[in-house]
PLY file of the C-alpha trace (Angstrom):
ply
format ascii 1.0
element vertex 139
property float x
property float y
property float z
element edge 138
property int vertex1
property int vertex2
end_header
25.35 38.09 78.55
28.03 36.97 81.13
30.69 38.74 79.20
29.18 42.06 78.70
28.49 42.60 82.33
31.83 41.41 82.79
33.30 44.28 80.11
31.02 46.84 81.89
32.76 46.05 85.44
36.22 46.04 84.01
35.46 49.15 82.13
34.14 50.88 85.00
37.60 49.66 86.89
39.77 50.90 84.18
38.04 54.42 84.02
38.06 54.64 88.17
41.58 53.92 88.11
42.52 56.32 85.11
40.30 58.88 87.11
42.52 58.19 90.60
45.51 58.52 88.27
44.38 61.70 86.65
43.63 63.37 90.21
47.09 62.54 91.72
49.04 64.02 89.11
46.36 67.24 89.03
46.01 67.75 92.58
49.71 68.27 93.21
50.15 70.48 90.16
47.41 72.89 91.50
48.93 73.37 95.15
51.88 74.42 93.60
50.48 76.90 90.87
47.47 77.94 93.40
48.68 81.29 95.51
48.65 80.45 98.96
45.46 81.86 101.41
46.69 84.77 103.75
50.01 85.12 102.06
52.93 85.12 105.11
54.68 87.85 102.95
52.64 90.62 104.60
53.39 89.37 108.08
55.85 90.76 110.06
58.52 89.14 112.53
59.20 91.27 116.15
62.25 90.69 118.17
62.79 91.82 120.96
66.40 94.07 120.66
67.52 92.59 124.05
67.55 88.85 122.54
70.59 90.17 120.03
73.29 90.82 121.64
76.46 92.29 120.30
78.27 90.27 118.04
75.61 87.39 117.92
72.96 86.19 115.17
69.33 85.39 115.91
67.91 83.15 113.35
63.83 83.13 112.47
61.55 82.70 109.51
60.38 85.32 107.88
58.02 85.11 104.78
58.75 81.04 104.86
62.19 81.01 104.62
65.32 81.26 106.96
66.25 84.92 107.93
68.79 86.04 110.23
69.19 89.29 112.48
73.00 90.52 113.38
74.22 93.28 115.73
77.85 93.86 114.84
80.25 94.33 117.23
80.29 98.12 116.54
76.60 97.92 117.79
74.69 97.87 114.20
71.90 95.79 113.06
71.03 94.01 109.74
68.93 91.77 108.68
68.88 89.12 106.08
67.78 86.21 104.72
69.59 82.84 105.53
69.56 81.31 102.41
72.71 80.74 100.33
72.44 82.63 96.84
74.38 79.52 95.29
71.80 76.54 95.80
69.42 77.57 98.75
71.09 75.92 102.05
71.26 77.84 105.25
73.76 79.78 105.93
75.70 79.46 109.58
76.98 82.40 111.82
80.41 82.50 112.24
80.49 84.03 115.47
84.41 83.93 116.13
84.89 85.05 112.24
82.01 87.42 112.03
81.00 85.90 108.60
78.24 83.51 107.16
79.73 80.18 106.10
77.16 78.14 103.76
77.90 74.26 104.42
76.66 73.00 101.34
79.58 74.22 99.22
81.69 76.20 101.51
80.62 79.97 100.41
81.59 82.99 102.48
79.64 85.89 103.34
80.88 88.83 105.40
78.23 90.20 108.36
76.84 92.61 105.64
75.88 89.23 103.23
78.25 90.60 100.54
80.02 87.47 99.36
83.89 86.89 100.22
84.44 83.64 98.15
83.25 80.68 96.85
80.15 79.62 94.38
77.32 81.79 95.45
76.95 84.05 92.53
74.98 87.10 94.74
74.75 88.51 98.34
72.38 87.83 100.77
68.99 89.68 99.83
68.47 92.12 102.43
64.93 92.53 104.89
63.93 96.16 106.05
63.33 96.41 109.33
62.67 99.46 111.89
63.61 99.53 115.85
61.21 101.13 117.89
60.85 100.95 121.60
63.19 98.34 122.27
61.64 96.22 119.22
63.07 95.27 116.01
60.49 95.11 113.45
60.95 92.53 110.35
59.40 93.27 107.74
0 1
1 2
2 3
3 4
4 5
5 6
6 7
7 8
8 9
9 10
10 11
11 12
12 13
13 14
14 15
15 16
16 17
17 18
18 19
19 20
20 21
21 22
22 23
23 24
24 25
25 26
26 27
27 28
28 29
29 30
30 31
31 32
32 33
33 34
34 35
35 36
36 37
37 38
38 39
39 40
40 41
41 42
42 43
43 44
44 45
45 46
46 47
47 48
48 49
49 50
50 51
51 52
52 53
53 54
54 55
55 56
56 57
57 58
58 59
59 60
60 61
61 62
62 63
63 64
64 65
65 66
66 67
67 68
68 69
69 70
70 71
71 72
72 73
73 74
74 75
75 76
76 77
77 78
78 79
79 80
80 81
81 82
82 83
83 84
84 85
85 86
86 87
87 88
88 89
89 90
90 91
91 92
92 93
93 94
94 95
95 96
96 97
97 98
98 99
99 100
100 101
101 102
102 103
103 104
104 105
105 106
106 107
107 108
108 109
109 110
110 111
111 112
112 113
113 114
114 115
115 116
116 117
117 118
118 119
119 120
120 121
121 122
122 123
123 124
124 125
125 126
126 127
127 128
128 129
129 130
130 131
131 132
132 133
133 134
134 135
135 136
136 137
137 138
């Protein structure tokens, strides 16, 4: 009689461990595949024009990723993804050269996001923006 109750107890413990292990595997997969509530792609970012002086870049987060707004020395505005198209590193603004440098593998981009040299396979993604009443709205 004692052996059967021990077997039941060990069977319940083994079942509990199996259930916990299954949950530990399934939960992260579900979180990865399930859509996020309140998608951040619908949000817009507003930056005052005065925050982006000529020749400078302003980095910000847009749709869950790093982005950058540049005012060229000619006064034009450009909004780009700041994620390198090679391996996803965040590019850095080289103010003196007016270029982007990817610190991971040395990829170079123009201020417009075009690849100059290095391993990036395509240009930085352009982001839509509008300028109204002294504010730049990205998205």
